[in-house]
N, C-alpha and C positions, 0 to 999 in steps of 0.2 A: 737520608738523602733528600735533597731538594733539587728538582730539575725544572728548567724553564725553556720555553720556545720564544725566540725573539719576536716573532709575528704576534703571538698572544700578548706579550708584554706591551708591545706597541699599541695594540688594540685597546688594552686596559688603560694605558696612559692617555690615549686620545679620548676615550669614553669619559674620563675624569676631568677633561679640559685643562690638564696641567702640563707644564713643560717637563716635570720630573715625577717619576714613579719609583719609589723605594720598594723593592721586592724581596730583599733579604735584610734582616736585622739580627745580628748575633752579638754576643758579649764583646768581641774584639773588632768587629767590622760591620759595615752595612754596604749594600750594593743597590744601585738604581740605574734607571734608564733616563737619560737627559736628551731632550729634543729641542732643536732650534731650527726654524725654517729659514730658507735662503733669504738673505736680506734683512733678517731680524737682528735685534740687539741683544746681547747677553747681559742680563741684569745681575750676575753673580757678584758677591762681595767675598773677601777672604774668609776662609773657613778655619775653625779651630782644630781640624783634623788633617792629617796627611791624606792626599788623594792620588788615585791613579785613574787616568782616562784611557779607555780603549775605544777608538773610533770604529763603529761598525758600518757606518755609511755616511756619505756626504763629503764636502770639502770646505775648508775654512782655514783661517790663520788663528793661532793662539799666542797670546802674550802672557808669559809667566815672569813676574818681576820685571826685569828690563830686557828679557830675551823673547824674540818672536820667531815662530816657525810655522810653516804650512803643514796642515794635517789632512789626511784622507783615510779611507778604509784601511784598517790594519795599523794605524799610528797608535803609539802608546806614549803617554805623557805623564810624568810624575810632578805633582805640585806639593811642595812642603807646606805644612800647617802655617797659617798666618800670612801667606804670600799672595799678593794681588795677582789676579789672573782673569782673563776674558777671552772668549772666542770672538772673532770679528771677521769681516770680509767673508761672510758665509755665502758661498756661491752655489752650493747644493744643499738641500735639506740635510741637516746634521743629526745623527743619532749616535749617542755616546754612552757606553757603559761606564759607570762611575763607582769606584770602590773607595770607601772612607774607612780610615782606621785611626783611632777608635770610631765607633759608629757616629754618624751625623746626628745632631739634635740633642 
């Protein structure tokens, strides 16, 4: 078993000065914590993996392909592999759990 605390993951991510911290990598999936501060721009490009986002805190909009929706704590968004997607209009610091399948990278 692997168990994690969100506050510890956030501290580790911040200490490494990165927007993304991968903390699980297995044969069929990887999981990370993605952070975007209010007002920032999301630099993501389409990924080769399917993704699931779980918003753990913050508020923003996300556009996936041609569809846009607002997200906040508790929102879950599926992004198919190869689909353009971006968070935008980030009004509160955004912290998002990201699951990639197969693993990213």
